[in-house]
TILO-162659 format. One line per 5 residues: their letters; for each residue y, x, z of C-alpha. Coordinates in steps of 0.5 Angstrom, whole numbers, padded with zeros to 4 digits. Example, Ala and Ser with C-alpha at 12.3 -4.5 7.8 and 13.67 -1.06 7.14 Angstrom:
# residues 2
AS	-0009:0025:0016 ~ -0002:0027:0014
//
This chain:
# residues 685
MQLTQ	-0056:0001:0018 ~ -0063:-0002:0017 ~ -0065:-0007:0012 ~ -0071:-0012:0012 ~ -0076:-0010:0007
KRQSA	-0074:-0015:0002 ~ -0066:-0014:0003 ~ -0068:-0006:0001 ~ -0071:-0009:-0005 ~ -0065:-0013:-0007
SIALV	-0061:-0007:-0006 ~ -0065:-0002:-0009 ~ -0065:-0006:-0015 ~ -0058:-0007:-0016 ~ -0056:0000:-0014
IVLLT	-0061:0002:-0021 ~ -0056:-0003:-0025 ~ -0050:0000:-0021 ~ -0052:0007:-0024 ~ -0054:0004:-0031
LSTSW	-0047:0001:-0032 ~ -0043:0006:-0028 ~ -0046:0012:-0032 ~ -0045:0008:-0039 ~ -0038:0007:-0037
LIAGD	-0037:0014:-0035 ~ -0040:0016:-0042 ~ -0035:0011:-0046 ~ -0029:0014:-0042 ~ -0023:0011:-0045
KKRKG	-0026:0007:-0051 ~ -0025:0000:-0050 ~ -0030:-0004:-0047 ~ -0033:-0011:-0048 ~ -0030:-0017:-0045
NAAEN	-0023:-0019:-0043 ~ -0020:-0012:-0042 ~ -0022:-0010:-0050 ~ -0016:-0015:-0052 ~ -0010:-0012:-0055
HMDEH	-0006:-0014:-0049 ~ -0007:-0016:-0042 ~ -0005:-0023:-0040 ~ -0001:-0025:-0034 ~ -0007:-0026:-0030
QRSIH	-0010:-0020:-0032 ~ -0003:-0016:-0031 ~ -0003:-0019:-0023 ~ -0010:-0016:-0022 ~ -0009:-0010:-0025
ALNRL	-0002:-0009:-0021 ~ -0006:-0011:-0015 ~ -0012:-0006:-0016 ~ -0008:0000:-0017 ~ -0002:-0001:-0013
TFGPR	-0006:-0003:-0007 ~ -0012:-0002:-0003 ~ -0015:-0009:-0007 ~ -0013:-0016:-0007 ~ -0014:-0021:-0002
PGDVD	-0015:-0028:-0003 ~ -0009:-0032:-0006 ~ -0006:-0025:-0008 ~ -0007:-0026:-0015 ~ -0004:-0032:-0016
RVAAI	0002:-0030:-0011 ~ 0004:-0024:-0015 ~ 0003:-0028:-0022 ~ 0008:-0033:-0019 ~ 0013:-0028:-0017
GVDKW	0012:-0024:-0023 ~ 0009:-0018:-0024 ~ 0015:-0013:-0025 ~ 0019:-0016:-0019 ~ 0013:-0015:-0015
IDQQL	0012:-0008:-0017 ~ 0020:-0007:-0015 ~ 0019:-0010:-0008 ~ 0013:-0005:-0007 ~ 0018:0001:-0009
NPNKI	0023:-0001:-0004 ~ 0018:-0002:0002 ~ 0023:-0002:0008 ~ 0025:-0009:0005 ~ 0018:-0012:0006
DDSAL	0017:-0015:0013 ~ 0011:-0011:0016 ~ 0011:-0014:0023 ~ 0004:-0017:0023 ~ 0001:-0010:0022
DSRLA	0006:-0007:0027 ~ 0003:-0012:0032 ~ -0004:-0009:0031 ~ -0002:-0002:0031 ~ 0001:-0003:0038
QFRTL	-0005:-0002:0042 ~ -0005:0005:0039 ~ -0001:0009:0044 ~ -0002:0016:0041 ~ 0001:0014:0034
KMQPK	0008:0015:0038 ~ 0007:0021:0042 ~ 0009:0028:0040 ~ 0004:0034:0041 ~ 0006:0036:0048
EMLAN	0005:0029:0050 ~ -0002:0028:0047 ~ -0004:0035:0050 ~ -0001:0033:0057 ~ -0005:0026:0057
FPPPQ	-0011:0028:0053 ~ -0013:0035:0055 ~ -0016:0041:0051 ~ -0021:0046:0053 ~ -0015:0051:0055
VLKQV	-0012:0046:0059 ~ -0018:0044:0063 ~ -0020:0052:0064 ~ -0013:0053:0067 ~ -0014:0047:0072
ADGKM	-0021:0049:0073 ~ -0019:0056:0075 ~ -0013:0053:0080 ~ -0007:0056:0075 ~ -0005:0048:0074
AMPSD	-0005:0042:0078 ~ -0008:0036:0077 ~ -0004:0030:0075 ~ -0002:0025:0080 ~ -0002:0019:0076
PEKRA	-0009:0016:0078 ~ -0011:0014:0071 ~ -0009:0021:0068 ~ -0012:0024:0074 ~ -0019:0021:0073
IYEAA	-0019:0024:0066 ~ -0018:0031:0068 ~ -0023:0030:0074 ~ -0028:0028:0069 ~ -0026:0033:0064
VERYQ	-0026:0039:0069 ~ -0033:0037:0071 ~ -0036:0037:0064 ~ -0032:0044:0063 ~ -0035:0047:0069
NKQEK	-0042:0044:0068 ~ -0042:0048:0061 ~ -0039:0054:0064 ~ -0045:0054:0069 ~ -0050:0053:0063
KQEKV	-0047:0059:0059 ~ -0048:0063:0065 ~ -0055:0061:0066 ~ -0056:0063:0059 ~ -0060:0056:0058
QPANA	-0055:0052:0054 ~ -0058:0049:0047 ~ -0054:0048:0041 ~ -0054:0041:0042 ~ -0053:0041:0050
DQQDG	-0050:0034:0050 ~ -0056:0031:0047 ~ -0062:0035:0050 ~ -0059:0036:0057 ~ -0062:0029:0060
AQKMD	-0069:0030:0057 ~ -0069:0037:0059 ~ -0067:0035:0066 ~ -0073:0029:0066 ~ -0078:0034:0064
EMTPE	-0076:0039:0070 ~ -0076:0033:0075 ~ -0082:0031:0080 ~ -0084:0024:0080 ~ -0080:0022:0086
EKTER	-0074:0025:0082 ~ -0076:0021:0076 ~ -0077:0015:0080 ~ -0070:0016:0083 ~ -0066:0017:0077
REARQ	-0069:0011:0074 ~ -0067:0006:0080 ~ -0060:0009:0079 ~ -0060:0008:0072 ~ -0062:0000:0074
RAKQE	-0057:0000:0079 ~ -0051:0002:0074 ~ -0054:-0003:0069 ~ -0053:-0008:0075 ~ -0046:-0006:0077
GQQLL	-0044:-0006:0069 ~ -0046:-0013:0069 ~ -0042:-0015:0075 ~ -0036:-0011:0073 ~ -0036:-0015:0066
DKSPD	-0035:-0021:0071 ~ -0028:-0018:0074 ~ -0021:-0019:0071 ~ -0019:-0013:0067 ~ -0015:-0010:0072
DRMDA	-0020:-0010:0078 ~ -0025:-0007:0073 ~ -0021:-0001:0072 ~ -0019:0000:0079 ~ -0027:0000:0080
ILKMK	-0028:0005:0075 ~ -0023:0009:0077 ~ -0026:0009:0084 ~ -0033:0012:0082 ~ -0035:0019:0082
PDDRA	-0035:0022:0075 ~ -0043:0022:0075 ~ -0043:0015:0077 ~ -0038:0013:0071 ~ -0042:0017:0066
MLVRA	-0049:0014:0069 ~ -0045:0007:0068 ~ -0043:0008:0061 ~ -0050:0011:0059 ~ -0054:0005:0062
MAPED	-0049:-0001:0059 ~ -0051:-0004:0052 ~ -0046:-0002:0046 ~ -0044:-0010:0046 ~ -0043:-0009:0054
RLKLL	-0038:-0003:0053 ~ -0034:-0007:0048 ~ -0034:-0013:0053 ~ -0032:-0008:0058 ~ -0025:-0006:0054
SGMSP	-0024:-0014:0053 ~ -0017:-0016:0056 ~ -0015:-0009:0058 ~ -0008:-0006:0056 ~ -0008:0000:0051
KQKET	-0007:0005:0056 ~ -0013:0002:0060 ~ -0017:0003:0054 ~ -0015:0010:0052 ~ -0017:0012:0059
LVALA	-0024:0009:0059 ~ -0025:0013:0052 ~ -0022:0019:0055 ~ -0026:0019:0061 ~ -0032:0021:0056
NPQGV	-0028:0025:0051 ~ -0020:0026:0052 ~ -0019:0029:0045 ~ -0023:0023:0041 ~ -0018:0018:0043
ITTEL	-0013:0022:0039 ~ -0017:0022:0033 ~ -0020:0015:0033 ~ -0014:0012:0034 ~ -0011:0016:0028
MQAKL	-0017:0014:0024 ~ -0017:0006:0026 ~ -0009:0006:0025 ~ -0010:0009:0018 ~ -0016:0003:0016
ARAVY	-0011:-0002:0019 ~ -0005:0000:0015 ~ -0010:0000:0009 ~ -0012:-0007:0010 ~ -0007:-0011:0013
SERQL	0000:-0007:0011 ~ 0004:-0011:0007 ~ 0008:-0005:0004 ~ 0001:-0003:0000 ~ 0004:0002:-0005
DEVMT	0008:0006:0001 ~ 0001:0006:0004 ~ -0003:0008:-0002 ~ 0003:0014:-0003 ~ 0002:0016:0004
DFWFN	-0005:0017:0003 ~ -0004:0020:-0004 ~ 0001:0025:-0001 ~ -0003:0027:0005 ~ -0009:0028:0001
HFNVF	-0005:0033:-0004 ~ -0002:0036:0002 ~ -0009:0036:0006 ~ -0010:0038:0013 ~ -0016:0038:0016
IGKGP	-0017:0035:0023 ~ -0023:0039:0025 ~ -0019:0046:0025 ~ -0017:0048:0032 ~ -0010:0044:0035
DRYLI	-0009:0041:0029 ~ -0012:0034:0032 ~ -0006:0034:0036 ~ -0001:0036:0030 ~ -0004:0031:0025
TEYER	-0001:0025:0028 ~ 0006:0028:0028 ~ 0005:0031:0021 ~ 0003:0024:0018 ~ 0008:0020:0022
DVIRP	0014:0025:0021 ~ 0013:0029:0015 ~ 0009:0025:0010 ~ 0010:0018:0011 ~ 0018:0018:0011
HALGK	0018:0022:0004 ~ 0012:0018:0001 ~ 0017:0015:-0004 ~ 0023:0020:-0003 ~ 0025:0027:-0006
FKDLL	0019:0031:-0008 ~ 0023:0038:-0005 ~ 0024:0034:0001 ~ 0017:0033:0002 ~ 0015:0040:0000
VATAK	0020:0043:0005 ~ 0018:0038:0011 ~ 0010:0040:0010 ~ 0012:0048:0009 ~ 0015:0047:0016
SPAML	0010:0043:0019 ~ 0006:0046:0025 ~ 0000:0042:0022 ~ 0000:0046:0015 ~ 0003:0052:0018
FYLDN	-0004:0053:0023 ~ -0008:0050:0018 ~ -0007:0055:0012 ~ -0005:0060:0017 ~ 0002:0062:0015
WQSVG	0004:0062:0023 ~ 0000:0068:0024 ~ 0002:0072:0018 ~ 0006:0078:0019 ~ 0010:0082:0014
PNSDA	0007:0089:0013 ~ 0014:0093:0015 ~ 0016:0088:0020 ~ 0019:0090:0027 ~ 0012:0087:0030
ATNRA	0008:0091:0025 ~ 0011:0097:0026 ~ 0011:0097:0034 ~ 0004:0095:0033 ~ 0002:0101:0029
RAASG	0006:0105:0034 ~ 0003:0102:0040 ~ -0004:0103:0037 ~ -0003:0110:0036 ~ 0000:0111:0043
DFPQR	0007:0112:0041 ~ 0011:0107:0045 ~ 0018:0105:0043 ~ 0023:0106:0049 ~ 0027:0100:0048
RYARR	0031:0097:0054 ~ 0026:0091:0055 ~ 0020:0097:0055 ~ 0024:0101:0060 ~ 0025:0095:0065
RLGPS	0018:0093:0064 ~ 0014:0099:0064 ~ 0019:0104:0068 ~ 0024:0109:0066 ~ 0018:0114:0065
GPSPQ	0014:0110:0060 ~ 0007:0106:0061 ~ 0002:0109:0065 ~ -0005:0111:0062 ~ -0008:0104:0065
QKQKI	-0002:0101:0062 ~ -0002:0104:0055 ~ -0010:0102:0055 ~ -0008:0095:0056 ~ -0002:0095:0051
QQLAQ	-0007:0098:0046 ~ -0012:0093:0047 ~ -0006:0087:0046 ~ -0004:0091:0040 ~ -0011:0090:0037
KAPKG	-0011:0083:0038 ~ -0005:0081:0035 ~ -0004:0078:0028 ~ -0006:0084:0024 ~ -0002:0083:0017
LNENY	0000:0079:0011 ~ -0004:0072:0010 ~ -0003:0070:0003 ~ -0007:0063:0004 ~ -0001:0058:0004
AREIM	0003:0062:-0001 ~ -0003:0061:-0006 ~ -0004:0054:-0004 ~ 0003:0052:-0005 ~ 0003:0054:-0012
ELHTL	-0004:0053:-0014 ~ -0005:0046:-0010 ~ 0002:0043:-0008 ~ 0007:0045:-0014 ~ 0006:0049:-0020
GVNGG	-0002:0048:-0021 ~ -0007:0053:-0023 ~ -0004:0054:-0030 ~ 0003:0054:-0027 ~ 0005:0061:-0030
YTQKD	0004:0065:-0023 ~ 0000:0071:-0022 ~ -0003:0075:-0016 ~ 0003:0079:-0015 ~ 0007:0072:-0014
VTELA	0002:0070:-0009 ~ 0004:0077:-0005 ~ 0011:0076:-0006 ~ 0011:0069:-0004 ~ 0007:0071:0002
KILTG	0012:0076:0004 ~ 0018:0071:0003 ~ 0015:0066:0008 ~ 0013:0071:0014 ~ 0017:0069:0020
WTIQQ	0015:0062:0018 ~ 0011:0060:0025 ~ 0010:0056:0031 ~ 0013:0056:0038 ~ 0007:0056:0042
PRRGG	0002:0053:0037 ~ -0003:0051:0043 ~ 0002:0048:0047 ~ 0004:0043:0042 ~ 0010:0047:0040
GFNFN	0015:0046:0033 ~ 0017:0050:0027 ~ 0020:0057:0029 ~ 0023:0062:0025 ~ 0021:0069:0028
ERIHE	0025:0075:0025 ~ 0021:0080:0028 ~ 0015:0078:0024 ~ 0019:0077:0017 ~ 0018:0082:0012
PGTKY	0024:0086:0010 ~ 0027:0088:0004 ~ 0028:0085:-0003 ~ 0022:0081:-0006 ~ 0021:0078:-0013
LLGEK	0018:0071:-0015 ~ 0017:0069:-0022 ~ 0021:0074:-0024 ~ 0027:0072:-0020 ~ 0030:0077:-0015
FKEDG	0030:0075:-0007 ~ 0035:0079:-0003 ~ 0033:0080:0004 ~ 0036:0074:0008 ~ 0031:0072:0013
EKEGA	0029:0064:0014 ~ 0034:0063:0008 ~ 0029:0067:0003 ~ 0023:0062:0004 ~ 0028:0056:0003
KAIEM	0030:0058:-0003 ~ 0023:0060:-0006 ~ 0021:0053:-0004 ~ 0027:0049:-0007 ~ 0025:0054:-0014
LAKHP	0018:0052:-0014 ~ 0020:0044:-0013 ~ 0024:0044:-0019 ~ 0020:0049:-0023 ~ 0018:0045:-0030
STAKF	0011:0047:-0028 ~ 0011:0043:-0022 ~ 0014:0037:-0025 ~ 0008:0036:-0030 ~ 0003:0038:-0025
ISRKL	0005:0033:-0020 ~ 0006:0028:-0026 ~ -0001:0029:-0028 ~ -0004:0028:-0021 ~ 0000:0021:-0020
AMRFV	-0002:0019:-0027 ~ -0010:0021:-0025 ~ -0009:0016:-0019 ~ -0006:0010:-0022 ~ -0008:0011:-0029
SDTPP	-0014:0015:-0031 ~ -0018:0021:-0029 ~ -0016:0024:-0036 ~ -0009:0021:-0037 ~ -0005:0021:-0044
DALVN	-0001:0027:-0045 ~ 0005:0023:-0047 ~ 0005:0019:-0041 ~ 0005:0025:-0037 ~ 0011:0029:-0041
RMAET	0015:0023:-0040 ~ 0014:0022:-0032 ~ 0015:0030:-0032 ~ 0022:0029:-0036 ~ 0024:0023:-0031
FKKSD	0022:0028:-0025 ~ 0026:0034:-0028 ~ 0032:0029:-0029 ~ 0032:0025:-0022 ~ 0031:0032:-0018
GDIRE	0024:0030:-0017 ~ 0025:0023:-0015 ~ 0018:0020:-0013 ~ 0020:0013:-0014 ~ 0023:0014:-0021
VLRTM	0017:0018:-0023 ~ 0013:0012:-0021 ~ 0017:0007:-0024 ~ 0017:0011:-0031 ~ 0009:0010:-0030
FKSPE	0009:0003:-0028 ~ 0013:0001:-0034 ~ 0009:0005:-0039 ~ 0005:0002:-0044 ~ -0001:0007:-0042
FWAPQ	-0001:0004:-0035 ~ -0002:-0003:-0038 ~ -0007:-0001:-0044 ~ -0013:-0005:-0044 ~ -0018:0001:-0043
TYRAK	-0015:0002:-0036 ~ -0017:-0005:-0034 ~ -0022:-0004:-0028 ~ -0023:0003:-0031 ~ -0022:0007:-0024
VKTPL	-0028:0008:-0019 ~ -0026:0007:-0012 ~ -0026:0012:-0007 ~ -0030:0010:-0001 ~ -0024:0009:0003
EFVAS	-0021:0005:-0003 ~ -0028:0001:-0003 ~ -0028:0000:0004 ~ -0021:-0003:0005 ~ -0022:-0007:-0001
ALRAT	-0028:-0010:0001 ~ -0025:-0012:0008 ~ -0018:-0015:0004 ~ -0023:-0019:-0001 ~ -0026:-0022:0005
NADVQ	-0020:-0023:0010 ~ -0024:-0019:0015 ~ -0021:-0019:0022 ~ -0022:-0012:0024 ~ -0023:-0012:0032
NGLPL	-0026:-0005:0033 ~ -0025:0000:0027 ~ -0030:0005:0030 ~ -0036:0002:0026 ~ -0032:0003:0020
IQQLN	-0030:0010:0021 ~ -0038:0011:0022 ~ -0039:0008:0015 ~ -0034:0012:0012 ~ -0037:0018:0015
KMGMP	-0044:0016:0012 ~ -0041:0015:0005 ~ -0038:0022:0005 ~ -0031:0021:0006 ~ -0029:0022:0014
LYGAQ	-0022:0020:0015 ~ -0018:0027:0015 ~ -0024:0030:0014 ~ -0023:0034:0008 ~ -0024:0041:0010
PPTGY	-0022:0045:0004 ~ -0014:0045:0002 ~ -0016:0041:-0005 ~ -0017:0035:-0001 ~ -0022:0029:-0003
SMKAE	-0023:0028:-0011 ~ -0020:0022:-0014 ~ -0025:0023:-0020 ~ -0031:0018:-0021 ~ -0036:0024:-0022
TWVNS	-0035:0025:-0015 ~ -0037:0019:-0012 ~ -0042:0016:-0017 ~ -0049:0018:-0015 ~ -0055:0014:-0013
AALLD	-0055:0016:-0005 ~ -0047:0014:-0005 ~ -0048:0007:-0009 ~ -0054:0006:-0004 ~ -0049:0007:0002
RMNFA	-0044:0002:-0001 ~ -0049:-0003:-0002 ~ -0052:-0003:0005 ~ -0045:-0003:0007 ~ -0043:-0009:0003
LALGT	-0049:-0013:0005 ~ -0048:-0011:0013 ~ -0041:-0014:0012 ~ -0043:-0020:0008 ~ -0048:-0022:0013
GRLPG	-0044:-0020:0019 ~ -0048:-0014:0022 ~ -0042:-0010:0022 ~ -0040:-0009:0030 ~ -0033:-0011:0031
VVVDA	-0031:-0014:0024 ~ -0031:-0022:0023 ~ -0032:-0024:0016 ~ -0030:-0032:0015 ~ -0034:-0035:0009
PKSLP	-0029:-0036:0003 ~ -0024:-0041:0003 ~ -0026:-0043:-0004 ~ -0033:-0046:-0001 ~ -0034:-0053:0001
NETPQ	-0034:-0054:0008 ~ -0042:-0056:0007 ~ -0045:-0051:0003 ~ -0048:-0053:-0003 ~ -0056:-0053:-0003
QPEMV	-0055:-0050:-0011 ~ -0055:-0042:-0010 ~ -0052:-0042:-0017 ~ -0046:-0046:-0015 ~ -0045:-0041:-0009
QALLE	-0046:-0035:-0013 ~ -0040:-0038:-0018 ~ -0036:-0039:-0013 ~ -0036:-0033:-0010 ~ -0035:-0029:-0016
NSLLN	-0029:-0033:-0017 ~ -0027:-0031:-0010 ~ -0029:-0024:-0010 ~ -0028:-0022:-0017 ~ -0023:-0027:-0019
GEVSK	-0028:-0030:-0024 ~ -0029:-0023:-0028 ~ -0036:-0021:-0028 ~ -0040:-0019:-0034 ~ -0046:-0022:-0036
QTHDT	-0051:-0017:-0034 ~ -0048:-0017:-0027 ~ -0048:-0024:-0026 ~ -0056:-0024:-0029 ~ -0058:-0019:-0024
IEKQL	-0055:-0022:-0018 ~ -0058:-0029:-0021 ~ -0065:-0026:-0021 ~ -0064:-0024:-0013 ~ -0063:-0032:-0012
NDPQV	-0071:-0032:-0012 ~ -0071:-0028:-0006 ~ -0072:-0033:0000 ~ -0067:-0029:0004 ~ -0062:-0031:-0001
SGRKL	-0064:-0037:-0005 ~ -0063:-0042:0000 ~ -0070:-0044:-0001 ~ -0076:-0043:0004 ~ -0083:-0041:0002
DDSPR	-0085:-0048:0001 ~ -0079:-0049:-0004 ~ -0076:-0054:0001 ~ -0068:-0053:0001 ~ -0064:-0049:0007
PVNVG	-0057:-0047:0007 ~ -0055:-0041:0002 ~ -0055:-0034:0005 ~ -0047:-0034:0003 ~ -0046:-0027:0007
ALAGL	-0052:-0024:0003 ~ -0050:-0026:-0004 ~ -0043:-0024:-0002 ~ -0046:-0017:0000 ~ -0049:-0017:-0007
ILGSP	-0043:-0018:-0011 ~ -0038:-0013:-0007 ~ -0044:-0008:-0009 ~ -0043:-0010:-0016 ~ -0040:-0005:-0021
EFQRR	-0034:-0010:-0022 ~ -0032:-0009:-0015 ~ -0033:-0002:-0015 ~ -0028:-0001:-0020 ~ -0020:-0002:-0019
//
């Protein structure tokens, strides 16, 4: 996002202060800081702010007073029981995202992946009859065929989508270039004419176009006109238009926009915080193969229903999830002595088992030489053996922790126990399936306990044992305390939470209740002592400004810039909760640029109103506006250093409300709000 030179100077100056203040705070650690938080206890106002900062994605205007009026403890109890909280306002926002309710198979049918397009292009699968769905397939198949042609010609660059137009222009004659420019101009005019039509007529006209004409239309339209093109359309119509350019993108962008909407608008804030926490704990990467079709179901049916339930139920649900099975490769883990591995070895050596199904397929005399060669080729492509990825991560990251008392031998044994836990047709949206043929037979030993051969029940027994292990109780308790209390939580608190975990059979709600009632949670040194992650920062800024998000895509792009793409953590560790990961000059500059863009109304698709605390007629004194904004956005709690730093920016004509000739003009409230949103106080929760 480009800033004017003066705004760049203002943001860079404030970033330097941010770095100085944040670094000094990190060095101080858990020592008491100066100011209100250094008192012996929090007053009710501070307790309300603290509870909102830790249990939600940030307070909205008026939330602090509302929580104080209800009573902090009563409000926390309400958040611990989200099903009793009305969230219909959020539901109406989510209604536009149809894929949130779809199963993977339905997604695959509506928004085809490359393997489906290949079948259609090869004539092995028929085009759908529904006009909107058919248009998606036609456009996608044409793109697929074009790519195949380029591959055959061996001229396709790595970034073909970006370079293709430029290459064609270079190869064109002057007459062809003129014709192309005229076609683009006609498309631009057609686009303007479309905007004057009703949504249904717009859709009908677009569906009647040829794929090339539709692509030209989209390229010719300005970004703001593309948004207008979608205005008034039904959710299905909007999805169709987006899918014409990128079918799989519909699924991922709707999922990401829904996550932002939940964080910003849900009344069940603790439930959303915990859903985000557990997804990060049981991380799955959206960019790995068919996982983009599986993650919606994973978050909806696996993570969310168990976010405040029993940990063992959550652990079993993740273990059986196709998204997790695919992400950590357990779906293709084969026991070294299983039937599948034995038959593969025999096939590779030319020794074929004469079973009834083999005789029926190959004939009574066995396979011909050609069939033997084909079988051997298939055997080479089959899963080759034991995969320990999931077994290692379920112990190291999901349950026991890296110092939880297990060995490499335990990893191997658990991997054997979990063989057979696989997916039925993973690239077609299939669900969990236990395959006896790839399960490792025989007795196994895990953490000193004997596991007799028992098929799928071996895995269920192992997972329950891990869920109830004392190391799991402590590991999960410490990680929860890191999210809600401190990057280095007190051992005494972790131990009490772990005891509750064990006594309650891993009841997450009760573990949280123990933490929220602890003196450590309410200790003065914890007040505004956690640095927000990029998601927490963006969501809290939107909540603090009462923003109306009409299009979440620009916000998703902002999170990409800040280094936290939604569902985009590639390693199974997920995103870090620690301050050190997010505090650096580049990251803080990105945050400042976002804050200024949000405050000044330069984020497309996001509408921000001036704080209600400001008078109808904005006062001419910038100092008064600053004070009102600090009260609105920071609840009046701002350090002298931050206040003075922002006050110095009031001399900038871009902000101050003074012209170069010193005559008054309306104060740039948005620029001031942006500077306050970028302050160290707002960066913390």
